[in-house]
C-alpha positions as CSV (number, residue, x, y, z in Angstrom):
1,A,74.4,-8.2,15.4
2,I,77.6,-6.2,16.0
3,G,78.0,-3.7,18.8
4,G,77.9,-3.5,22.5
5,D,75.8,-1.7,25.2
6,T,76.5,2.0,25.7
7,G,75.6,1.7,29.4
8,G,73.3,4.7,29.3
9,D,70.0,2.7,29.0
10,Q,70.5,0.3,31.9
11,D,69.4,-2.7,29.9
12,N,72.8,-4.3,29.6
13,L,72.0,-5.2,26.0
14,G,74.1,-4.4,23.0
15,A,73.2,-4.6,19.3
16,Q,70.1,-6.8,18.7
17,A,69.0,-8.5,15.5
18,T,65.9,-10.3,16.5
19,G,64.0,-10.4,13.2
20,T,64.4,-12.9,10.4
21,N,67.2,-11.8,8.1
22,A,67.8,-8.8,10.3
23,T,71.1,-6.8,10.7
24,A,72.0,-4.6,13.6
25,V,75.4,-2.8,13.7
26,G,76.3,-0.3,16.4
27,S,75.9,0.2,20.2
28,D,72.3,-0.5,21.2
29,A,71.2,-0.9,17.5
30,V,68.0,-2.9,17.2
31,A,66.6,-4.6,14.1
32,S,63.5,-6.3,15.3
33,N,61.5,-7.4,12.3
34,F,61.7,-9.2,9.0
35,G,64.5,-8.0,6.7
36,T,65.3,-5.0,8.9
37,T,68.6,-3.1,9.0
38,A,69.7,-0.9,11.9
39,I,73.2,0.8,11.7
40,G,74.4,3.3,14.2
41,N,74.3,4.0,17.9
42,G,70.8,3.4,19.1
43,A,69.4,3.0,15.6
44,Q,66.1,1.1,15.5
45,A,64.5,-0.6,12.5
46,S,61.1,-2.1,13.5
47,G,59.0,-2.1,10.4
48,D,59.1,-5.0,8.0
49,I,62.0,-4.5,5.5
50,S,62.9,-1.2,7.0
51,T,66.3,0.5,7.2
52,A,67.6,2.9,9.9
53,V,71.1,4.4,9.5
54,G,72.5,7.0,11.9
55,S,72.7,7.6,15.6
56,G,69.2,7.5,17.1
57,S,67.5,6.9,13.7
58,R,64.2,5.1,13.6
59,A,62.5,3.2,10.8
60,E,59.1,2.3,12.3
61,G,57.0,2.0,9.2
62,D,57.0,-1.1,7.0
63,Q,59.5,-0.6,4.1
64,G,60.5,2.7,5.7
65,T,64.0,4.3,5.3
66,A,65.6,6.7,7.8
67,L,69.0,8.0,7.1
68,G,70.5,10.6,9.5
69,E,70.9,11.3,13.2
70,N,67.6,11.1,14.9
71,S,65.7,10.8,11.6
72,D,62.3,9.0,11.7
73,A,60.4,7.2,9.0
74,S,57.2,6.0,10.6
75,G,54.9,6.0,7.6
76,F,54.5,2.9,5.3
77,G,57.1,3.2,2.6
78,S,58.2,6.6,3.9
79,T,61.7,8.0,3.5
80,A,63.5,10.4,5.9
81,L,66.9,11.8,4.9
82,G,68.8,14.2,7.1
83,A,69.3,14.9,10.8
84,E,65.9,14.9,12.6
85,A,64.0,14.5,9.3
86,D,60.5,13.1,9.9
87,A,58.5,11.2,7.4
88,S,55.2,10.1,9.0
89,G,52.8,10.0,6.1
90,F,52.1,7.1,3.8
91,A,54.8,7.0,1.1
92,S,56.0,10.4,2.3
93,I,59.5,11.9,1.7
94,A,61.3,14.3,4.0
95,V,64.8,15.5,3.0
96,G,66.8,18.0,5.0
97,L,67.5,19.0,8.6
98,T,64.3,19.0,10.6
99,S,62.2,18.6,7.5
100,A,58.7,17.0,8.0
101,A,56.4,15.2,5.6
102,A,53.2,14.2,7.5
103,G,50.7,13.9,4.7
104,A,50.2,10.8,2.5
105,S,52.4,11.0,-0.6
106,S,53.7,14.4,0.7
107,V,57.2,15.7,-0.1
108,A,59.3,18.1,2.1
109,V,62.8,19.1,0.9
110,G,64.9,21.7,2.7
111,V,65.9,22.8,6.2
112,E,62.6,23.1,8.2
113,A,60.5,22.4,5.2
114,A,57.1,20.9,6.0
115,A,54.4,19.2,4.0
116,T,51.5,18.3,6.3
117,Q,48.6,17.3,4.1
118,T,47.9,14.7,1.4
119,G,49.8,15.3,-1.8
120,A,51.4,18.5,-0.4
121,I,54.9,19.5,-1.7
122,A,57.2,21.8,0.1
123,I,60.7,22.6,-1.3
124,G,63.0,25.2,0.1
125,G,64.9,25.6,3.3
126,D,65.4,28.5,5.8
127,A,67.7,30.7,3.8
128,F,68.7,33.0,6.6
129,G,68.7,30.9,9.7
130,E,67.0,33.6,11.8
131,G,63.3,34.5,11.7
132,G,62.6,32.6,8.5
133,T,61.3,29.1,7.9
134,G,61.5,26.4,5.3
135,A,58.8,26.1,2.8
136,Q,55.4,25.2,4.3
137,A,52.7,23.4,2.3
138,T,49.9,22.8,4.8
139,G,46.9,22.6,2.4
140,E,45.8,19.4,0.6
141,S,47.7,19.1,-2.7
142,A,49.3,22.5,-2.0
143,I,52.7,23.4,-3.4
144,A,55.3,25.7,-1.7
145,L,58.6,26.4,-3.4
146,G,61.2,28.8,-1.9
147,A,62.5,29.9,1.4
148,S,59.7,30.9,3.8
149,T,57.0,30.3,1.3
150,N,53.6,29.3,2.7
151,S,50.8,27.5,0.9
152,T,47.9,26.8,3.1
153,G,44.8,26.5,0.9
154,R,43.7,23.4,-0.8
155,G,45.3,23.2,-4.2
156,S,47.1,26.5,-3.6
157,V,50.5,27.3,-5.1
158,A,53.2,29.6,-3.6
159,I,56.5,30.0,-5.5
160,G,59.0,32.6,-4.6
161,G,61.3,33.2,-1.7
162,D,61.7,35.9,0.9
163,G,63.0,39.0,-1.0
164,N,63.1,41.3,2.0
165,I,64.7,38.9,4.5
166,N,61.7,39.5,6.7
167,G,60.6,35.9,7.2
168,D,57.8,35.9,4.5
169,G,58.2,34.4,1.1
170,A,55.4,34.0,-1.4
171,Q,52.1,33.3,0.4
172,A,49.0,31.4,-1.0
173,T,46.6,31.2,1.9
174,A,43.3,30.3,0.3
175,D,41.8,27.5,-1.7
176,G,43.1,27.6,-5.3
177,A,45.2,30.7,-4.7
178,V,48.4,31.2,-6.7
179,A,51.3,33.5,-5.6
180,L,54.3,33.6,-7.9
181,G,57.2,35.9,-7.1
182,A,59.3,37.0,-4.1
183,D,57.0,38.1,-1.3
184,A,53.9,37.8,-3.5
185,S,50.7,37.1,-1.7
186,A,47.4,35.6,-2.8
187,L,45.1,35.7,0.2
188,S,41.6,34.8,-1.1
189,D,40.1,31.9,-2.9
190,D,41.0,31.5,-6.6
191,S,43.0,34.7,-6.7
192,I,46.3,35.1,-8.5
193,A,49.3,37.3,-7.6
194,I,52.3,37.3,-10.0
195,G,55.3,39.5,-9.4
196,R,57.5,40.7,-6.6
197,T,55.3,41.9,-3.7
198,A,52.2,41.6,-5.9
199,S,49.1,41.0,-3.8
200,T,45.4,39.9,-4.0
201,T,43.0,40.1,-1.1
202,S,39.6,39.3,-2.6
203,G,38.2,36.2,-4.3
204,G,38.9,35.8,-8.0
205,A,41.2,38.9,-8.1
206,I,44.3,39.0,-10.3
207,A,47.4,41.2,-9.8
208,I,50.3,41.0,-12.2
209,G,53.4,43.1,-11.8
210,H,55.8,44.3,-9.2
211,D,53.8,45.7,-6.3
212,A,50.5,45.4,-8.2
213,A,47.5,45.1,-5.9
214,A,44.0,43.8,-6.6
215,E,41.8,44.3,-3.6
216,G,38.3,44.2,-5.0
217,S,36.3,41.1,-5.7
218,A,37.3,39.8,-9.2
219,A,39.4,42.9,-9.7
220,V,42.3,43.0,-12.1
221,A,45.5,45.0,-11.7
222,L,48.2,44.8,-14.4
223,G,51.4,46.7,-14.3
224,E,54.0,47.8,-11.8
225,G,52.4,49.6,-8.8
226,S,48.9,49.3,-10.4
227,S,45.9,49.1,-8.0
228,A,42.4,47.8,-8.5
229,S,40.4,48.1,-5.3
230,G,36.8,48.4,-6.6
231,T,34.6,45.3,-7.1
232,F,35.1,44.2,-10.7
233,A,37.6,47.1,-11.3
234,T,40.3,46.9,-13.9
235,S,43.6,48.8,-13.8
236,V,46.3,48.4,-16.5
237,G,49.5,50.4,-16.6
238,L,52.3,51.7,-14.4
239,A,50.8,53.2,-11.2
240,S,47.3,53.1,-12.7
241,S,44.4,53.0,-10.2
242,A,40.8,51.9,-10.4
243,T,39.0,52.4,-7.0
244,G,35.4,52.7,-8.1
245,D,33.2,49.6,-8.4
246,G,33.3,48.5,-12.1
247,A,35.8,51.3,-12.9
248,S,38.5,50.9,-15.5
249,A,41.9,52.6,-15.8
250,F,44.2,52.2,-18.8
251,G,47.6,53.9,-19.1
252,A,50.4,54.9,-16.8
253,G,49.0,57.0,-14.0
254,A,45.4,56.7,-15.1
255,D,42.9,57.1,-12.3
256,A,39.3,55.9,-12.3
257,T,37.7,56.6,-9.0
258,G,34.0,56.9,-9.9
259,V,31.7,53.9,-10.0
260,T,31.7,52.4,-13.6
261,S,34.0,55.2,-14.7
262,L,36.7,55.0,-17.4
263,A,40.0,56.7,-17.6
264,A,42.3,55.9,-20.5
265,G,45.6,57.7,-21.2
266,F,48.6,58.9,-19.4
267,N,47.5,60.6,-16.1
268,S,43.9,60.6,-17.2
269,S,41.3,60.9,-14.5
270,A,37.6,60.0,-14.2
271,S,36.4,60.9,-10.8
272,A,32.6,60.7,-10.9
273,T,30.0,58.0,-11.5
274,G,29.8,57.0,-15.1
275,A,32.5,59.5,-16.1
276,T,34.7,58.9,-19.1
277,A,38.1,60.5,-19.7
278,I,40.1,59.4,-22.8
279,G,43.4,61.1,-23.6
280,G,46.7,61.6,-22.0
281,N,49.1,64.5,-21.2
282,L,50.8,66.2,-24.0
283,G,54.0,67.0,-22.2
284,S,56.7,65.0,-20.5
285,E,56.5,66.7,-17.1
286,G,53.8,64.4,-15.6
287,G,50.9,66.9,-15.7
288,P,47.3,65.8,-15.9
289,G,45.7,64.2,-18.9
290,S,42.1,64.3,-19.8
291,Q,39.7,64.8,-16.9
292,A,36.0,64.0,-16.4
293,T,35.0,65.2,-13.0
294,A,31.2,65.2,-13.0
295,E,28.6,62.4,-13.2
296,G,28.2,61.2,-16.7
297,A,30.8,63.6,-18.1
298,T,32.9,62.7,-21.1
299,A,36.3,64.2,-22.0
300,I,38.0,62.9,-25.1
301,G,41.3,64.3,-26.2
302,A,44.7,65.1,-24.7
303,E,44.2,67.3,-21.6
304,A,40.5,67.7,-22.4
305,I,38.3,68.6,-19.4
306,A,34.6,67.8,-18.8
307,S,33.4,69.2,-15.5
308,G,29.6,69.5,-15.9
309,V,27.0,66.8,-15.2
310,S,26.6,64.8,-18.5
311,S,28.8,67.3,-20.3
312,F,31.0,66.5,-23.3
313,S,34.4,68.0,-24.1
314,G,36.2,66.8,-27.2
315,G,39.6,67.8,-28.7
316,V,43.1,68.5,-27.6
317,G,43.0,70.8,-24.6
318,A,39.2,71.3,-24.9
Protein backbone atom coordinates (compact mmCIF):
# COMPACT_ATOMS: atom_id res chain seq x y z
CA ALA A 1 0.00 0.00 0.00
CA ILE A 2 1.45 3.32 -1.09
CA GLY A 3 -0.24 6.64 -0.36
CA GLY A 4 -1.40 8.79 2.51
CA ASP A 5 -4.66 10.20 3.81
CA THR A 6 -6.16 13.16 1.96
CA GLY A 7 -7.62 14.44 5.21
CA GLY A 8 -11.07 14.95 3.70
CA ASP A 9 -12.64 11.72 4.95
CA GLN A 10 -11.77 12.10 8.66
CA ASP A 11 -10.65 8.47 8.96
CA ASN A 12 -6.92 9.26 9.24
CA LEU A 13 -6.22 6.28 7.01
CA GLY A 14 -4.11 6.34 3.87
CA ALA A 15 -3.83 3.67 1.20
CA GLN A 16 -4.99 0.25 2.37
CA ALA A 17 -4.22 -3.16 0.87
CA THR A 18 -6.10 -5.53 3.16
CA GLY A 19 -6.75 -8.45 0.84
CA THR A 20 -4.38 -11.28 0.00
CA ASN A 21 -2.07 -10.26 -2.86
CA ALA A 22 -3.74 -6.86 -2.91
CA THR A 23 -2.18 -3.61 -4.15
CA ALA A 24 -3.28 -0.09 -3.24
CA VAL A 25 -1.51 2.98 -4.65
CA GLY A 26 -2.72 6.54 -4.04
CA SER A 27 -4.25 8.65 -1.32
CA ASP A 28 -7.08 6.71 0.36
CA ALA A 29 -6.88 3.93 -2.23
CA VAL A 30 -8.39 0.66 -0.91
CA ALA A 31 -7.79 -2.87 -2.21
CA SER A 32 -9.83 -5.02 0.12
CA ASN A 33 -10.14 -8.48 -1.41
CA PHE A 34 -8.11 -11.27 -2.92
CA GLY A 35 -5.93 -10.18 -5.85
CA THR A 36 -7.38 -6.68 -5.97
CA THR A 37 -5.64 -3.59 -7.35
CA ALA A 38 -6.64 -0.01 -6.57
CA ILE A 39 -4.65 2.85 -8.10
CA GLY A 40 -5.62 6.49 -7.74
CA ASN A 41 -6.95 8.93 -5.19
CA GLY A 42 -9.84 7.17 -3.42
CA ALA A 43 -9.86 4.23 -5.81
CA GLN A 44 -11.61 1.15 -4.41
CA ALA A 45 -11.25 -2.46 -5.53
CA SER A 46 -13.48 -4.71 -3.45
CA GLY A 47 -14.42 -7.60 -5.74
CA ASP A 48 -12.16 -10.65 -5.96
CA ILE A 49 -9.42 -10.12 -8.58
CA SER A 50 -10.84 -6.71 -9.42
CA THR A 51 -8.98 -3.62 -10.66
CA ALA A 52 -9.81 0.04 -10.11
CA VAL A 53 -7.64 2.70 -11.73
CA GLY A 54 -8.44 6.40 -11.53
CA SER A 55 -9.53 8.91 -8.96
CA GLY A 56 -12.72 7.71 -7.27
CA SER A 57 -12.91 4.60 -9.43
CA ARG A 58 -14.70 1.52 -8.03
CA ALA A 59 -14.41 -2.14 -8.97
CA GLU A 60 -17.04 -3.80 -6.79
CA GLY A 61 -17.84 -6.90 -8.85
CA ASP A 62 -15.65 -9.98 -8.81
CA GLN A 63 -13.18 -9.82 -11.71
CA GLY A 64 -14.42 -6.34 -12.52
CA THR A 65 -12.30 -3.62 -14.12
CA ALA A 66 -12.87 0.12 -13.73
CA LEU A 67 -10.57 2.56 -15.49
CA GLY A 68 -11.28 6.26 -15.34
CA GLU A 69 -12.28 8.93 -12.86
CA ASN A 70 -15.36 7.84 -10.90
CA SER A 71 -15.84 4.81 -13.14
CA ASP A 72 -17.76 1.90 -11.59
CA ALA A 73 -17.64 -1.81 -12.46
CA SER A 74 -20.12 -3.49 -10.13
CA GLY A 75 -21.22 -6.46 -12.21
CA PHE A 76 -19.39 -9.79 -12.16
CA GLY A 77 -16.71 -9.69 -14.87
CA SER A 78 -17.81 -6.21 -15.91
CA THR A 79 -15.63 -3.54 -17.52
CA ALA A 80 -16.03 0.23 -17.23
CA LEU A 81 -13.68 2.45 -19.22
CA GLY A 82 -13.96 6.22 -19.10
CA ALA A 83 -14.85 8.93 -16.63
CA GLU A 84 -18.10 8.04 -14.84
CA ALA A 85 -18.59 4.94 -16.99
CA ASP A 86 -20.87 2.44 -15.22
CA ALA A 87 -20.92 -1.30 -15.93
CA SER A 88 -23.40 -2.91 -13.55
CA GLY A 89 -24.61 -5.91 -15.54
CA PHE A 90 -23.07 -9.37 -15.51
CA ALA A 91 -20.13 -9.39 -17.98
CA SER A 92 -21.21 -5.96 -19.21
CA ILE A 93 -18.98 -3.40 -20.95
CA ALA A 94 -19.28 0.39 -20.74
CA VAL A 95 -16.83 2.55 -22.68
CA GLY A 96 -16.99 6.32 -22.80
CA LEU A 97 -17.85 9.31 -20.65
CA THR A 98 -21.00 8.56 -18.58
CA SER A 99 -21.73 5.43 -20.61
CA ALA A 100 -23.85 2.79 -18.85
CA ALA A 101 -24.20 -0.96 -19.40
CA ALA A 102 -26.78 -2.34 -16.99
CA GLY A 103 -27.99 -5.48 -18.72
CA ALA A 104 -26.27 -8.85 -18.54
CA SER A 105 -23.75 -9.16 -21.40
CA SER A 106 -24.70 -5.67 -22.57
CA VAL A 107 -22.35 -3.26 -24.34
CA ALA A 108 -22.45 0.55 -24.30
CA VAL A 109 -19.82 2.53 -26.22
CA GLY A 110 -19.83 6.31 -26.57
CA VAL A 111 -20.57 9.45 -24.59
CA GLU A 112 -23.88 8.90 -22.73
CA ALA A 113 -24.48 5.60 -24.52
CA ALA A 114 -26.73 3.22 -22.55
CA ALA A 115 -27.52 -0.50 -22.85
CA THR A 116 -29.98 -1.40 -20.12
CA GLN A 117 -31.29 -4.87 -20.95
CA THR A 118 -29.82 -8.34 -21.40
CA GLY A 119 -27.77 -8.60 -24.58
CA ALA A 120 -28.41 -5.00 -25.57
CA ILE A 121 -25.79 -3.13 -27.63
CA ALA A 122 -25.55 0.66 -27.83
CA ILE A 123 -22.73 2.26 -29.82
CA GLY A 124 -22.59 5.98 -30.52
CA GLY A 125 -22.03 9.08 -28.46
CA ASP A 126 -23.77 12.42 -28.21
CA ALA A 127 -22.46 14.04 -31.38
CA PHE A 128 -23.63 17.57 -30.64
CA GLY A 129 -23.30 17.99 -26.90
CA GLU A 130 -26.64 19.79 -26.62
CA GLY A 131 -30.09 18.23 -26.81
CA GLY A 132 -28.87 14.90 -28.12
CA THR A 133 -27.98 11.69 -26.35
CA GLY A 134 -25.72 8.76 -26.88
CA ALA A 135 -27.13 5.60 -28.41
CA GLN A 136 -29.84 4.02 -26.25
CA ALA A 137 -30.57 0.28 -26.40
CA THR A 138 -33.24 -0.35 -23.77
CA GLY A 139 -34.92 -3.45 -25.16
CA GLU A 140 -33.77 -7.00 -24.59
CA SER A 141 -31.23 -7.95 -27.31
CA ALA A 142 -31.79 -4.54 -28.89
CA ILE A 143 -29.16 -2.81 -31.04
CA ALA A 144 -28.69 0.96 -31.35
CA LEU A 145 -25.87 2.31 -33.51
CA GLY A 146 -25.38 6.04 -34.03
CA ALA A 147 -25.72 9.32 -32.17
CA SER A 148 -29.15 9.73 -30.55
CA THR A 149 -30.38 6.36 -31.84
CA ASN A 150 -33.03 4.64 -29.76
CA SER A 151 -33.89 0.94 -29.78
CA THR A 152 -36.51 0.10 -27.17
CA GLY A 153 -38.28 -3.00 -28.45
CA ARG A 154 -37.18 -6.56 -27.84
CA GLY A 155 -34.86 -7.57 -30.67
CA SER A 156 -35.23 -4.16 -32.30
CA VAL A 157 -32.51 -2.54 -34.42
CA ALA A 158 -31.87 1.19 -34.91
CA ILE A 159 -28.92 2.22 -37.07
CA GLY A 160 -28.41 5.80 -38.20
CA GLY A 161 -27.63 9.01 -36.45
CA ASP A 162 -29.32 12.37 -36.03
CA GLY A 163 -29.40 13.91 -39.53
CA ASN A 164 -31.25 17.08 -38.49
CA ILE A 165 -29.37 17.89 -35.27
CA ASN A 166 -32.71 17.71 -33.47
CA GLY A 167 -31.83 15.10 -30.88
CA ASP A 168 -33.46 12.15 -32.67
CA GLY A 169 -31.49 9.57 -34.61
CA ALA A 170 -32.95 6.33 -35.92
CA GLN A 171 -35.79 5.05 -33.71
CA ALA A 172 -36.91 1.41 -33.37
CA THR A 173 -39.47 1.47 -30.59
CA ALA A 174 -41.38 -1.82 -30.94
CA ASP A 175 -40.56 -5.52 -30.75
CA GLY A 176 -38.72 -6.69 -33.86
CA ALA A 177 -38.75 -3.24 -35.41
CA VAL A 178 -35.90 -2.21 -37.72
CA ALA A 179 -34.94 1.40 -38.53
CA LEU A 180 -31.96 1.99 -40.83
CA GLY A 181 -30.97 5.50 -41.86
CA ALA A 182 -30.56 8.95 -40.36
CA ASP A 183 -33.77 9.85 -38.51
CA ALA A 184 -35.54 6.71 -39.73
CA SER A 185 -38.33 5.47 -37.44
CA ALA A 186 -39.96 2.06 -37.08
CA LEU A 187 -42.63 2.47 -34.42
CA SER A 188 -44.67 -0.75 -34.61
CA ASP A 189 -43.98 -4.45 -34.12
CA ASP A 190 -42.03 -6.14 -36.91
CA SER A 191 -42.06 -3.04 -39.10
CA ILE A 192 -39.10 -1.96 -41.25
CA ALA A 193 -38.03 1.57 -42.19
CA ILE A 194 -34.98 1.99 -44.42
CA GLY A 195 -33.77 5.37 -45.66
CA ARG A 196 -33.32 8.87 -44.28
CA THR A 197 -36.50 9.93 -42.46
CA ALA A 198 -38.31 6.78 -43.65
CA SER A 199 -41.10 5.81 -41.23
CA THR A 200 -43.48 3.00 -40.32
CA THR A 201 -46.31 3.32 -37.82
CA SER A 202 -48.27 0.06 -38.11
CA GLY A 203 -47.41 -3.58 -37.53
CA GLY A 204 -45.63 -5.38 -40.36
CA ALA A 205 -45.33 -2.24 -42.48
CA ILE A 206 -42.31 -1.63 -44.73
CA ALA A 207 -41.01 1.75 -45.92
CA ILE A 208 -37.91 1.98 -48.10
CA GLY A 209 -36.56 5.24 -49.47
CA HIS A 210 -35.89 8.79 -48.32
CA ASP A 211 -39.00 10.08 -46.57
CA ALA A 212 -41.01 6.98 -47.50
CA ALA A 213 -43.95 6.36 -45.13
CA ALA A 214 -45.92 3.15 -44.52
CA GLU A 215 -48.76 3.89 -42.12
CA GLY A 216 -51.23 1.12 -42.84
CA SER A 217 -51.04 -2.34 -41.31
CA ALA A 218 -48.71 -4.51 -43.44
CA ALA A 219 -48.48 -1.66 -45.96
CA VAL A 220 -45.48 -1.26 -48.27
CA ALA A 221 -44.02 2.04 -49.50
CA LEU A 222 -41.03 1.92 -51.83
CA GLY A 223 -39.44 5.02 -53.30
CA GLU A 224 -38.52 8.53 -52.24
CA GLY A 225 -41.52 10.28 -50.77
CA SER A 226 -43.79 7.29 -51.36
CA SER A 227 -46.75 6.77 -49.03
CA ALA A 228 -48.89 3.72 -48.19
CA SER A 229 -51.50 4.57 -45.58
CA GLY A 230 -54.20 2.02 -46.34
CA THR A 231 -54.27 -1.42 -44.73
CA PHE A 232 -52.35 -3.84 -46.99
CA ALA A 233 -51.69 -0.96 -49.40
CA THR A 234 -48.68 -0.92 -51.74
CA SER A 235 -47.00 2.15 -53.16
CA VAL A 236 -43.96 1.93 -55.46
CA GLY A 237 -42.32 4.92 -57.11
CA LEU A 238 -41.26 8.51 -56.47
CA ALA A 239 -44.01 10.35 -54.58
CA SER A 240 -46.49 7.54 -55.26
CA SER A 241 -49.44 7.16 -52.89
CA ALA A 242 -51.79 4.31 -51.90
CA THR A 243 -54.35 5.49 -49.37
CA GLY A 244 -57.21 3.04 -49.88
CA ASP A 245 -57.27 -0.30 -48.07
CA GLY A 246 -55.73 -2.90 -50.38
CA ALA A 247 -54.87 -0.21 -52.94
CA SER A 248 -51.80 -0.38 -55.19
CA ALA A 249 -49.91 2.47 -56.83
CA PHE A 250 -46.99 1.86 -59.20
CA GLY A 251 -45.03 4.64 -60.86
CA ALA A 252 -43.85 8.14 -60.04
CA GLY A 253 -46.79 10.21 -58.84
CA ALA A 254 -49.26 7.32 -59.11
CA ASP A 255 -52.22 7.76 -56.77
CA ALA A 256 -54.57 4.96 -55.65
CA THR A 257 -57.15 6.31 -53.22
CA GLY A 258 -60.03 3.89 -53.73
CA VAL A 259 -60.39 0.66 -51.77
CA THR A 260 -58.64 -2.17 -53.72
CA SER A 261 -57.93 0.28 -56.53
CA LEU A 262 -54.94 0.09 -58.89
CA ALA A 263 -53.00 2.97 -60.43
CA ALA A 264 -50.02 2.16 -62.61
CA GLY A 265 -48.08 4.71 -64.59
CA PHE A 266 -46.67 8.21 -64.24
CA ASN A 267 -49.28 10.40 -62.48
CA SER A 268 -52.01 7.78 -62.96
CA SER A 269 -55.01 7.98 -60.63
CA ALA A 270 -57.58 5.44 -59.39
CA SER A 271 -59.92 7.24 -57.05
CA ALA A 272 -62.89 4.91 -56.56
CA THR A 273 -63.49 1.46 -55.10
CA GLY A 274 -62.16 -1.23 -57.41
CA ALA A 275 -61.04 1.30 -60.02
CA THR A 276 -58.11 0.53 -62.33
CA ALA A 277 -55.97 3.08 -64.15
CA ILE A 278 -53.03 1.89 -66.21
CA GLY A 279 -51.04 4.34 -68.27
CA GLY A 280 -48.98 7.40 -67.68
CA ASN A 281 -48.74 10.94 -68.95
CA LEU A 282 -47.48 11.49 -72.50
CA GLY A 283 -45.74 14.78 -71.92
CA SER A 284 -42.98 15.96 -69.65
CA GLU A 285 -44.90 18.74 -67.90
CA GLY A 286 -46.25 16.58 -65.10
CA GLY A 287 -49.87 16.46 -66.25
CA PRO A 288 -52.28 13.66 -65.35
CA GLY A 289 -51.87 10.11 -66.57
CA SER A 290 -54.71 7.63 -66.93
CA GLN A 291 -57.69 8.22 -64.63
CA ALA A 292 -60.37 5.87 -63.28
CA THR A 293 -62.74 7.95 -61.19
CA ALA A 294 -65.82 5.77 -60.70
CA GLU A 295 -66.49 2.50 -58.91
CA GLY A 296 -65.26 -0.45 -60.93
CA ALA A 297 -64.07 1.80 -63.78
CA THR A 298 -61.08 0.79 -65.92
CA ALA A 299 -58.84 3.11 -67.92
CA ILE A 300 -55.99 1.61 -69.89
CA GLY A 301 -53.67 3.73 -71.99
CA ALA A 302 -51.71 6.93 -71.59
CA GLU A 303 -54.04 9.70 -70.42
CA ALA A 304 -57.12 7.47 -70.81
CA ILE A 305 -60.14 8.42 -68.65
CA ALA A 306 -62.91 6.16 -67.33
CA SER A 307 -65.49 8.15 -65.34
CA GLY A 308 -68.62 5.99 -65.34
CA VAL A 309 -69.46 3.19 -62.93
CA SER A 310 -67.98 -0.07 -64.28
CA SER A 311 -67.00 1.77 -67.47
CA PHE A 312 -64.02 0.91 -69.69
CA SER A 313 -61.78 3.23 -71.63
CA GLY A 314 -58.86 1.87 -73.66
CA GLY A 315 -56.29 3.54 -75.82
CA VAL A 316 -54.05 6.58 -75.77
CA GLY A 317 -56.06 9.61 -74.71
CA ALA A 318 -59.32 7.62 -74.77
